[in-house]
A tleap script that builds the chain and sets N, CA, C and O, in Angstrom:
source leaprc.protein.ff14SB
mol = sequence {
  NTHR ILE ARG ALA LYS ALA GLU PHE SER ASN
  PRO ALA GLN THR LEU TRP PRO GLY LEU LEU
  VAL THR VAL LYS ILE GLN THR ALA LEU ASP
  LYS ASP ALA LEU VAL VAL PRO PRO THR VAL
  VAL GLN ARG GLY LEU ASP GLN HIE PHE VAL
  TYR ARG VAL ASN GLY ASP LYS VAL GLU THR
  VAL ASN VAL GLN MET VAL SER GLN GLY SER
  GLY GLN ASP ILE ILE LYS GLY VAL LYS PRO
  GLY ASP LEU LEU VAL SER ASP GLY GLN SER
  ARG LEU LYS PRO GLY SER THR VAL GLN VAL
  LEU THR GLU PRO PRO GLN VAL VAL GLN SER
  GLU SER LYS CPRO
}
set mol.1.N position { 16.414 53.639 -84.018 }
set mol.1.CA position { 15.939 53.052 -82.545 }
set mol.1.C position { 18.101 53.905 -82.311 }
set mol.1.O position { 18.996 54.229 -83.091 }
set mol.2.N position { 17.836 53.869 -80.169 }
set mol.2.CA position { 19.470 54.427 -79.956 }
set mol.2.C position { 19.082 52.999 -78.930 }
set mol.2.O position { 18.160 52.962 -78.116 }
set mol.3.N position { 20.137 51.785 -79.253 }
set mol.3.CA position { 20.994 51.096 -78.151 }
set mol.3.C position { 21.296 52.016 -76.907 }
set mol.3.O position { 21.804 53.091 -77.225 }
set mol.4.N position { 21.132 51.859 -75.814 }
set mol.4.CA position { 21.257 51.913 -74.212 }
set mol.4.C position { 21.739 50.947 -73.168 }
set mol.4.O position { 21.928 49.737 -73.292 }
set mol.5.N position { 21.919 51.800 -71.998 }
set mol.5.CA position { 21.993 50.465 -71.452 }
set mol.5.C position { 22.016 51.799 -69.805 }
set mol.5.O position { 22.661 52.806 -69.514 }
set mol.6.N position { 20.649 50.787 -69.007 }
set mol.6.CA position { 20.350 51.432 -67.909 }
set mol.6.C position { 20.197 50.559 -66.815 }
set mol.6.O position { 19.577 49.504 -66.682 }
set mol.7.N position { 21.099 51.424 -65.850 }
set mol.7.CA position { 20.421 50.479 -64.726 }
set mol.7.C position { 19.689 51.053 -63.250 }
set mol.7.O position { 19.587 52.275 -63.357 }
set mol.8.N position { 19.417 50.813 -62.576 }
set mol.8.CA position { 17.739 51.070 -61.540 }
set mol.8.C position { 17.805 50.136 -60.913 }
set mol.8.O position { 18.028 48.970 -61.239 }
set mol.9.N position { 17.446 50.991 -59.134 }
set mol.9.CA position { 17.134 50.102 -57.746 }
set mol.9.C position { 15.392 49.247 -57.544 }
set mol.9.O position { 14.325 49.688 -57.117 }
set mol.10.N position { 15.669 48.313 -57.914 }
set mol.10.CA position { 14.395 47.023 -58.328 }
set mol.10.C position { 14.343 46.473 -56.863 }
set mol.10.O position { 14.210 45.249 -56.871 }
set mol.11.N position { 14.392 46.871 -55.941 }
set mol.11.CA position { 14.040 46.327 -54.385 }
set mol.11.C position { 12.376 45.216 -55.144 }
set mol.11.O position { 12.392 44.000 -54.957 }
set mol.12.N position { 11.773 45.539 -55.524 }
set mol.12.CA position { 10.460 44.405 -55.887 }
set mol.12.C position { 11.114 43.558 -56.174 }
set mol.12.O position { 11.232 42.570 -55.450 }
set mol.13.N position { 11.638 43.672 -57.138 }
set mol.13.CA position { 12.200 43.095 -58.298 }
set mol.13.C position { 11.051 42.319 -59.184 }
set mol.13.O position { 10.549 41.217 -58.962 }
set mol.14.N position { 10.781 43.285 -60.307 }
set mol.14.CA position { 9.268 43.823 -60.908 }
set mol.14.C position { 10.072 44.211 -62.283 }
set mol.14.O position { 9.314 44.298 -63.249 }
set mol.15.N position { 11.359 44.444 -62.547 }
set mol.15.CA position { 11.587 44.684 -63.712 }
set mol.15.C position { 13.351 43.665 -63.506 }
set mol.15.O position { 14.248 43.528 -62.675 }
set mol.16.N position { 12.786 42.948 -65.554 }
set mol.16.CA position { 14.005 41.972 -65.472 }
set mol.16.C position { 15.091 42.033 -67.043 }
set mol.16.O position { 14.898 41.704 -68.213 }
set mol.17.N position { 15.996 42.499 -66.453 }
set mol.17.CA position { 16.887 41.739 -67.781 }
set mol.17.C position { 15.792 41.243 -69.437 }
set mol.17.O position { 15.097 40.287 -69.780 }
set mol.18.N position { 16.324 42.877 -70.166 }
set mol.18.CA position { 15.761 42.409 -71.040 }
set mol.18.C position { 14.845 42.521 -71.267 }
set mol.18.O position { 14.316 41.722 -72.039 }
set mol.19.N position { 14.234 43.440 -70.795 }
set mol.19.CA position { 13.252 43.785 -71.301 }
set mol.19.C position { 13.113 45.130 -71.622 }
set mol.19.O position { 13.862 46.047 -71.285 }
set mol.20.N position { 11.645 45.211 -72.605 }
set mol.20.CA position { 11.679 45.778 -73.969 }
set mol.20.C position { 11.124 47.525 -73.158 }
set mol.20.O position { 10.384 47.488 -72.175 }
set mol.21.N position { 11.606 48.916 -73.741 }
set mol.21.CA position { 11.155 49.431 -72.861 }
set mol.21.C position { 11.316 50.790 -74.142 }
set mol.21.O position { 11.807 50.684 -75.266 }
set mol.22.N position { 10.529 52.407 -73.282 }
set mol.22.CA position { 9.776 53.419 -73.820 }
set mol.22.C position { 10.348 54.513 -73.788 }
set mol.22.O position { 9.545 55.430 -73.965 }
set mol.23.N position { 11.571 54.902 -73.616 }
set mol.23.CA position { 12.200 55.908 -73.602 }
set mol.23.C position { 12.102 57.175 -74.279 }
set mol.23.O position { 12.225 57.147 -75.503 }
set mol.24.N position { 11.877 58.432 -73.635 }
set mol.24.CA position { 11.722 59.806 -74.857 }
set mol.24.C position { 12.828 60.524 -74.055 }
set mol.24.O position { 12.981 60.489 -72.834 }
set mol.25.N position { 13.587 61.197 -74.992 }
set mol.25.CA position { 14.306 62.238 -74.389 }
set mol.25.C position { 14.384 63.640 -75.360 }
set mol.25.O position { 14.322 63.858 -76.570 }
set mol.26.N position { 14.517 64.283 -74.398 }
set mol.26.CA position { 14.018 65.936 -75.334 }
set mol.26.C position { 15.738 66.514 -75.366 }
set mol.26.O position { 16.668 66.625 -74.567 }
set mol.27.N position { 15.312 66.927 -77.614 }
set mol.27.CA position { 16.786 66.762 -77.361 }
set mol.27.C position { 16.438 68.314 -77.950 }
set mol.27.O position { 17.304 68.567 -78.787 }
set mol.28.N position { 15.571 69.348 -77.834 }
set mol.28.CA position { 15.701 70.708 -78.068 }
set mol.28.C position { 14.762 71.324 -76.798 }
set mol.28.O position { 13.707 70.748 -76.533 }
set mol.29.N position { 15.077 72.222 -76.212 }
set mol.29.CA position { 13.816 73.797 -75.407 }
set mol.29.C position { 13.542 74.452 -76.401 }
set mol.29.O position { 14.339 74.928 -77.210 }
set mol.30.N position { 11.902 74.547 -76.406 }
set mol.30.CA position { 11.695 75.399 -77.105 }
set mol.30.C position { 11.289 76.847 -75.996 }
set mol.30.O position { 10.783 76.415 -74.960 }
set mol.31.N position { 11.386 78.197 -75.998 }
set mol.31.CA position { 11.049 78.628 -74.431 }
set mol.31.C position { 9.466 79.164 -75.266 }
set mol.31.O position { 8.510 79.698 -74.705 }
set mol.32.N position { 9.526 79.002 -75.954 }
set mol.32.CA position { 7.887 80.064 -76.458 }
set mol.32.C position { 6.294 79.409 -76.243 }
set mol.32.O position { 5.152 79.860 -76.332 }
set mol.33.N position { 7.020 77.854 -75.852 }
set mol.33.CA position { 5.527 76.885 -76.372 }
set mol.33.C position { 4.822 76.450 -74.638 }
set mol.33.O position { 5.160 75.475 -73.967 }
set mol.34.N position { 4.551 76.729 -74.537 }
set mol.34.CA position { 4.149 76.319 -73.304 }
set mol.34.C position { 3.291 73.723 -73.003 }
set mol.34.O position { 2.914 73.134 -74.016 }
set mol.35.N position { 3.281 73.430 -72.450 }
set mol.35.CA position { 2.754 72.095 -71.891 }
set mol.35.C position { 1.334 72.447 -71.476 }
set mol.35.O position { 1.262 73.382 -70.679 }
set mol.36.N position { -0.012 71.787 -71.924 }
set mol.36.CA position { -0.998 71.906 -71.250 }
set mol.36.C position { -2.213 70.571 -71.618 }
set mol.36.O position { -2.381 69.840 -72.594 }
set mol.37.N position { -2.773 70.693 -70.539 }
set mol.37.CA position { -3.372 69.524 -70.985 }
set mol.37.C position { -3.786 69.526 -71.894 }
set mol.37.O position { -3.653 70.466 -72.677 }
set mol.38.N position { -4.626 68.193 -72.207 }
set mol.38.CA position { -4.884 68.100 -73.627 }
set mol.38.C position { -6.407 68.075 -73.613 }
set mol.38.O position { -7.304 67.554 -74.276 }
set mol.39.N position { -6.355 68.435 -73.136 }
set mol.39.CA position { -8.627 68.740 -72.911 }
set mol.39.C position { -8.941 70.772 -73.052 }
set mol.39.O position { -9.914 71.525 -73.066 }
set mol.40.N position { -6.949 70.922 -73.154 }
set mol.40.CA position { -7.879 72.793 -73.650 }
set mol.40.C position { -7.370 72.457 -75.762 }
set mol.40.O position { -7.359 73.573 -76.282 }
set mol.41.N position { -7.126 71.683 -76.518 }
set mol.41.CA position { -7.096 72.436 -77.560 }
set mol.41.C position { -7.699 71.569 -78.270 }
set mol.41.O position { -7.711 70.383 -78.600 }
set mol.42.N position { -8.096 72.358 -78.369 }
set mol.42.CA position { -9.584 72.308 -79.928 }
set mol.42.C position { -8.878 71.858 -81.417 }
set mol.42.O position { -7.749 72.158 -81.804 }
set mol.43.N position { -10.012 70.956 -82.200 }
set mol.43.CA position { -9.705 71.118 -82.993 }
set mol.43.C position { -10.520 71.317 -84.196 }
set mol.43.O position { -11.510 70.705 -84.597 }
set mol.44.N position { -9.692 72.597 -84.817 }
set mol.44.CA position { -11.212 73.191 -85.924 }
set mol.44.C position { -10.739 72.297 -87.842 }
set mol.44.O position { -10.433 71.198 -88.305 }
set mol.45.N position { -10.999 73.808 -88.316 }
set mol.45.CA position { -10.418 72.603 -89.657 }
set mol.45.C position { -9.606 72.030 -90.503 }
set mol.45.O position { -9.443 71.138 -91.337 }
set mol.46.N position { -8.970 73.306 -89.691 }
set mol.46.CA position { -7.385 73.088 -90.748 }
set mol.46.C position { -6.783 73.293 -89.761 }
set mol.46.O position { -5.784 72.599 -89.952 }
set mol.47.N position { -6.612 73.913 -88.488 }
set mol.47.CA position { -5.954 74.635 -86.842 }
set mol.47.C position { -6.459 74.144 -85.818 }
set mol.47.O position { -7.545 73.876 -85.305 }
set mol.48.N position { -5.473 74.099 -85.669 }
set mol.48.CA position { -5.664 73.200 -83.445 }
set mol.48.C position { -6.015 74.994 -82.805 }
set mol.48.O position { -5.236 75.866 -83.190 }
set mol.49.N position { -6.775 75.256 -82.191 }
set mol.49.CA position { -7.377 76.581 -81.365 }
set mol.49.C position { -7.297 76.067 -79.441 }
set mol.49.O position { -7.187 74.987 -78.860 }
set mol.50.N position { -7.401 77.240 -79.081 }
set mol.50.CA position { -7.098 77.616 -77.352 }
set mol.50.C position { -8.701 78.334 -77.096 }
set mol.50.O position { -8.829 79.403 -77.693 }
set mol.51.N position { -9.683 77.970 -76.450 }
set mol.51.CA position { -10.062 79.825 -76.029 }
set mol.51.C position { -9.913 79.928 -74.557 }
set mol.51.O position { -10.023 79.168 -73.595 }
set mol.52.N position { -9.581 81.336 -74.794 }
set mol.52.CA position { -8.604 81.911 -73.942 }
set mol.52.C position { -9.895 83.085 -72.482 }
set mol.52.O position { -11.082 83.325 -72.707 }
set mol.53.N position { -9.489 83.328 -71.797 }
set mol.53.CA position { -10.801 83.661 -71.380 }
set mol.53.C position { -10.043 85.123 -71.392 }
set mol.53.O position { -8.854 85.298 -71.659 }
set mol.54.N position { -10.906 86.025 -71.079 }
set mol.54.CA position { -10.322 87.419 -71.938 }
set mol.54.C position { -11.957 88.642 -70.937 }
set mol.54.O position { -13.042 88.986 -71.406 }
set mol.55.N position { -11.338 88.919 -69.523 }
set mol.55.CA position { -12.350 89.863 -68.149 }
set mol.55.C position { -13.462 88.289 -68.237 }
set mol.55.O position { -13.346 87.064 -68.273 }
set mol.56.N position { -13.849 88.679 -68.238 }
set mol.56.CA position { -15.413 87.245 -68.195 }
set mol.56.C position { -15.616 86.964 -69.563 }
set mol.56.O position { -16.787 86.608 -69.693 }
set mol.57.N position { -14.904 86.958 -70.862 }
set mol.57.CA position { -15.371 86.828 -72.202 }
set mol.57.C position { -14.014 85.858 -72.740 }
set mol.57.O position { -12.896 85.502 -72.368 }
set mol.58.N position { -14.708 85.753 -73.566 }
set mol.58.CA position { -13.848 83.795 -74.159 }
set mol.58.C position { -13.559 84.068 -76.021 }
set mol.58.O position { -14.238 84.225 -77.035 }
set mol.59.N position { -12.655 84.024 -75.774 }
set mol.59.CA position { -11.475 84.373 -77.719 }
set mol.59.C position { -11.156 82.963 -77.957 }
set mol.59.O position { -11.135 82.020 -77.166 }
set mol.60.N position { -10.876 83.024 -79.402 }
set mol.60.CA position { -9.755 81.403 -79.640 }
set mol.60.C position { -9.111 82.452 -80.317 }
set mol.60.O position { -9.296 83.558 -80.824 }
set mol.61.N position { -8.227 81.548 -80.079 }
set mol.61.CA position { -6.289 81.917 -80.199 }
set mol.61.C position { -5.496 80.611 -80.857 }
set mol.61.O position { -4.809 79.970 -80.062 }
set mol.62.N position { -5.537 80.045 -82.595 }
set mol.62.CA position { -5.115 80.064 -83.136 }
set mol.62.C position { -3.452 79.485 -82.296 }
set mol.62.O position { -2.590 80.267 -81.893 }
set mol.63.N position { -3.355 77.566 -82.192 }
set mol.63.CA position { -2.738 78.331 -81.903 }
set mol.63.C position { -1.504 76.673 -82.102 }
set mol.63.O position { -1.833 75.726 -81.388 }
set mol.64.N position { -0.197 76.459 -83.047 }
set mol.64.CA position { 0.519 75.110 -83.524 }
set mol.64.C position { 0.785 74.267 -81.865 }
set mol.64.O position { 0.762 74.585 -80.677 }
set mol.65.N position { 1.050 72.958 -82.752 }
set mol.65.CA position { 0.965 71.742 -82.111 }
set mol.65.C position { 2.680 71.708 -81.978 }
set mol.65.O position { 3.681 71.412 -82.631 }
set mol.66.N position { 2.532 71.892 -81.508 }
set mol.66.CA position { 4.092 71.386 -81.590 }
set mol.66.C position { 5.435 70.197 -80.941 }
set mol.66.O position { 6.600 69.997 -81.287 }
set mol.67.N position { 4.197 69.374 -79.444 }
set mol.67.CA position { 3.864 67.974 -79.415 }
set mol.67.C position { 2.922 67.196 -78.982 }
set mol.67.O position { 2.362 67.759 -78.041 }
set mol.68.N position { 2.444 66.127 -79.213 }
set mol.68.CA position { 1.348 64.987 -78.121 }
set mol.68.C position { 1.713 64.354 -77.851 }
set mol.68.O position { 2.644 63.641 -78.224 }
set mol.69.N position { 0.850 64.409 -76.794 }
set mol.69.CA position { 1.647 62.193 -75.893 }
set mol.69.C position { 1.693 62.545 -74.290 }
set mol.69.O position { 1.559 63.566 -73.615 }
set mol.70.N position { 1.937 61.238 -74.053 }
set mol.70.CA position { 1.632 61.749 -72.667 }
set mol.70.C position { 0.641 61.672 -71.664 }
set mol.70.O position { 0.750 61.161 -70.550 }
set mol.71.N position { 0.007 62.035 -71.993 }
set mol.71.CA position { -0.885 63.330 -71.232 }
set mol.71.C position { -0.996 64.898 -71.959 }
set mol.71.O position { -2.079 65.463 -72.106 }
set mol.72.N position { -0.280 65.220 -72.190 }
set mol.72.CA position { 0.134 66.188 -72.482 }
set mol.72.C position { 0.584 66.526 -73.799 }
set mol.72.O position { 1.220 65.793 -74.556 }
set mol.73.N position { -0.031 68.408 -74.133 }
set mol.73.CA position { 0.184 68.962 -75.670 }
set mol.73.C position { 1.007 69.683 -74.999 }
set mol.73.O position { 0.942 70.103 -73.844 }
set mol.74.N position { 2.132 69.853 -76.152 }
set mol.74.CA position { 2.222 71.560 -76.173 }
set mol.74.C position { 2.869 72.528 -77.539 }
set mol.74.O position { 3.645 72.477 -78.494 }
set mol.75.N position { 1.810 73.499 -76.744 }
set mol.75.CA position { 1.722 74.743 -78.006 }
set mol.75.C position { 2.709 75.838 -77.857 }
set mol.75.O position { 3.584 76.133 -77.044 }
set mol.76.N position { 2.229 76.328 -78.958 }
set mol.76.CA position { 2.382 77.608 -79.377 }
set mol.76.C position { 1.017 78.707 -79.579 }
set mol.76.O position { -0.142 78.603 -79.978 }
set mol.77.N position { 1.830 79.714 -79.094 }
set mol.77.CA position { 0.577 80.895 -79.905 }
set mol.77.C position { -0.555 81.380 -78.231 }
set mol.77.O position { -1.570 82.076 -78.219 }
set mol.78.N position { 0.239 80.596 -76.864 }
set mol.78.CA position { -0.541 81.847 -76.222 }
set mol.78.C position { 0.606 81.865 -74.967 }
set mol.78.O position { 1.572 81.123 -75.143 }
set mol.79.N position { 0.573 82.566 -73.862 }
set mol.79.CA position { 1.168 83.203 -72.754 }
set mol.79.C position { 0.998 82.103 -72.372 }
set mol.79.O position { 0.178 81.192 -72.481 }
set mol.80.N position { 2.699 82.514 -71.486 }
set mol.80.CA position { 1.914 82.090 -69.575 }
set mol.80.C position { 1.527 83.122 -69.126 }
set mol.80.O position { 1.708 84.295 -69.453 }
set mol.81.N position { 0.618 82.330 -67.844 }
set mol.81.CA position { -0.448 83.440 -67.675 }
set mol.81.C position { -1.585 83.063 -68.453 }
set mol.81.O position { -2.444 82.736 -67.633 }
set mol.82.N position { -2.017 82.943 -69.565 }
set mol.82.CA position { -2.932 82.751 -69.970 }
set mol.82.C position { -4.082 81.957 -69.282 }
set mol.82.O position { -3.964 80.778 -68.949 }
set mol.83.N position { -5.071 82.618 -69.120 }
set mol.83.CA position { -6.020 81.756 -68.751 }
set mol.83.C position { -7.173 80.767 -70.075 }
set mol.83.O position { -7.950 81.453 -70.739 }
set mol.84.N position { -7.146 79.466 -70.268 }
set mol.84.CA position { -7.091 78.646 -71.415 }
set mol.84.C position { -7.911 77.726 -70.841 }
set mol.84.O position { -7.612 76.778 -70.115 }
set mol.85.N position { -9.470 78.260 -71.415 }
set mol.85.CA position { -10.687 77.044 -70.545 }
set mol.85.C position { -9.815 75.185 -71.256 }
set mol.85.O position { -9.089 74.792 -72.169 }
set mol.86.N position { -10.704 74.542 -69.822 }
set mol.86.CA position { -10.209 72.979 -70.624 }
set mol.86.C position { -11.487 72.413 -69.918 }
set mol.86.O position { -11.592 71.442 -69.168 }
set mol.87.N position { -12.239 73.119 -70.281 }
set mol.87.CA position { -13.265 72.117 -70.311 }
set mol.87.C position { -14.699 72.984 -71.284 }
set mol.87.O position { -14.587 74.091 -71.810 }
set mol.88.N position { -15.739 72.269 -71.301 }
set mol.88.CA position { -16.936 72.565 -71.750 }
set mol.88.C position { -16.909 73.525 -72.411 }
set mol.88.O position { -17.656 74.501 -72.334 }
set mol.89.N position { -15.445 73.218 -73.621 }
set mol.89.CA position { -15.821 73.562 -74.597 }
set mol.89.C position { -17.024 73.400 -76.032 }
set mol.89.O position { -16.804 73.472 -77.241 }
set mol.90.N position { -17.503 73.310 -75.750 }
set mol.90.CA position { -18.531 72.062 -76.792 }
set mol.90.C position { -19.867 73.332 -76.881 }
set mol.90.O position { -20.556 73.655 -77.849 }
set mol.91.N position { -19.869 73.820 -75.539 }
set mol.91.CA position { -20.356 74.627 -75.296 }
set mol.91.C position { -20.400 76.617 -76.418 }
set mol.91.O position { -21.126 77.159 -77.251 }
set mol.92.N position { -19.109 76.940 -75.641 }
set mol.92.CA position { -18.933 78.144 -76.056 }
set mol.92.C position { -17.881 78.627 -77.664 }
set mol.92.O position { -16.873 78.040 -78.058 }
set mol.93.N position { -18.473 79.694 -78.225 }
set mol.93.CA position { -18.986 80.244 -79.224 }
set mol.93.C position { -17.482 81.202 -78.412 }
set mol.93.O position { -16.999 81.119 -77.283 }
set mol.94.N position { -17.133 82.033 -79.576 }
set mol.94.CA position { -16.225 83.156 -79.362 }
set mol.94.C position { -16.592 84.288 -78.880 }
set mol.94.O position { -16.755 84.998 -79.872 }
set mol.95.N position { -16.973 85.289 -77.343 }
set mol.95.CA position { -17.719 86.035 -77.641 }
set mol.95.C position { -19.100 85.719 -76.255 }
set mol.95.O position { -19.822 86.652 -75.904 }
set mol.96.N position { -19.246 84.306 -75.643 }
set mol.96.CA position { -19.695 83.802 -74.588 }
set mol.96.C position { -18.602 84.010 -73.745 }
set mol.96.O position { -17.379 84.032 -73.879 }
set mol.97.N position { -19.963 84.260 -72.202 }
set mol.97.CA position { -19.125 85.155 -71.457 }
set mol.97.C position { -20.076 83.409 -70.256 }
set mol.97.O position { -21.067 82.679 -70.226 }
set mol.98.N position { -18.688 83.725 -69.506 }
set mol.98.CA position { -17.482 82.425 -68.561 }
set mol.98.C position { -17.961 82.957 -67.516 }
set mol.98.O position { -18.878 83.773 -67.415 }
set mol.99.N position { -17.165 82.363 -66.540 }
set mol.99.CA position { -17.024 82.563 -65.236 }
set mol.99.C position { -16.244 81.153 -64.915 }
set mol.99.O position { -16.511 79.971 -65.136 }
set mol.100.N position { -14.624 82.179 -63.985 }
set mol.100.CA position { -13.850 81.707 -63.881 }
set mol.100.C position { -13.964 80.448 -62.706 }
set mol.100.O position { -14.686 80.842 -61.790 }
set mol.101.N position { -13.636 79.539 -62.552 }
set mol.101.CA position { -13.344 78.313 -60.771 }
set mol.101.C position { -12.647 78.498 -60.632 }
set mol.101.O position { -11.705 78.545 -61.423 }
set mol.102.N position { -12.676 78.754 -59.373 }
set mol.102.CA position { -11.215 78.693 -58.330 }
set mol.102.C position { -11.323 77.383 -57.414 }
set mol.102.O position { -10.295 76.931 -56.909 }
set mol.103.N position { -12.798 76.655 -57.158 }
set mol.103.CA position { -12.556 75.627 -56.537 }
set mol.103.C position { -13.602 74.348 -57.446 }
set mol.103.O position { -14.326 74.803 -58.331 }
set mol.104.N position { -13.625 73.424 -57.294 }
set mol.104.CA position { -14.434 72.905 -58.275 }
set mol.104.C position { -16.123 72.732 -57.434 }
set mol.104.O position { -16.387 72.090 -56.417 }
set mol.105.N position { -16.983 73.506 -58.246 }
set mol.105.CA position { -18.288 73.016 -57.809 }
set mol.105.C position { -18.157 72.808 -56.815 }
set mol.105.O position { -17.025 72.614 -56.374 }
set mol.106.N position { -19.519 72.745 -55.841 }
set mol.106.CA position { -20.069 71.873 -54.382 }
set mol.106.C position { -21.275 71.502 -55.547 }
set mol.106.O position { -21.749 72.137 -56.489 }
set mol.107.N position { -21.649 69.404 -54.676 }
set mol.107.CA position { -22.539 67.960 -55.016 }
set mol.107.C position { -23.259 68.748 -54.366 }
set mol.107.O position { -22.665 69.302 -53.440 }
set mol.108.N position { -24.647 69.094 -54.537 }
set mol.108.CA position { -25.473 69.655 -52.824 }
set mol.108.C position { -26.686 68.414 -53.670 }
set mol.108.O position { -27.318 68.410 -54.726 }
set mol.109.N position { -26.574 67.770 -52.868 }
set mol.109.CA position { -27.714 66.479 -52.776 }
set mol.109.C position { -28.941 67.371 -51.537 }
set mol.109.O position { -29.127 68.083 -50.551 }
set mol.110.N position { -29.745 66.118 -53.268 }
set mol.110.CA position { -31.110 66.864 -51.877 }
set mol.110.C position { -31.577 65.615 -51.275 }
set mol.110.O position { -31.197 64.503 -51.641 }
set mol.111.N position { -32.628 65.898 -50.098 }
set mol.111.CA position { -32.955 64.761 -49.007 }
set mol.111.C position { -34.533 64.780 -49.601 }
set mol.111.O position { -35.280 65.716 -49.317 }
set mol.112.N position { -34.919 63.789 -50.354 }
set mol.112.CA position { -36.258 63.919 -49.816 }
set mol.112.C position { -36.257 63.168 -48.688 }
set mol.112.O position { -35.204 63.022 -48.068 }
set mol.113.N position { -37.208 62.696 -48.343 }
set mol.113.CA position { -38.038 62.225 -47.282 }
set mol.113.C position { -39.465 61.145 -47.652 }
set mol.113.O position { -40.086 61.798 -48.491 }
set mol.114.N position { -40.140 59.992 -47.438 }
set mol.114.CA position { -41.370 59.162 -48.025 }
set mol.114.C position { -42.160 59.712 -46.843 }
set mol.114.O position { -43.343 59.408 -46.695 }
savepdb mol mol.pdb
quit
């Protein structure tokens, strides 16, 4: 526990004196770690891993979980620029063929006439 004092602009008067807050303080910077969405990291039997796209195939890469929380995971074991799978991993295995989507898929609505 660290005792701290802070001052904020409060024009809407939503903050009151004595409120309890949770603050995260970064105490170190790891240049080999990457921030990724939690949907990217998978949990194996005893190791975290990600699916990395290599051409039109995927491969599993074991990663080290540095930190989790606040809607982001910090991992080691992959490089900036690696294409990582963020959806549909339950249908994948190493060597599966994938297609990288650069835009979200379009929803097609059918027109049915009575």
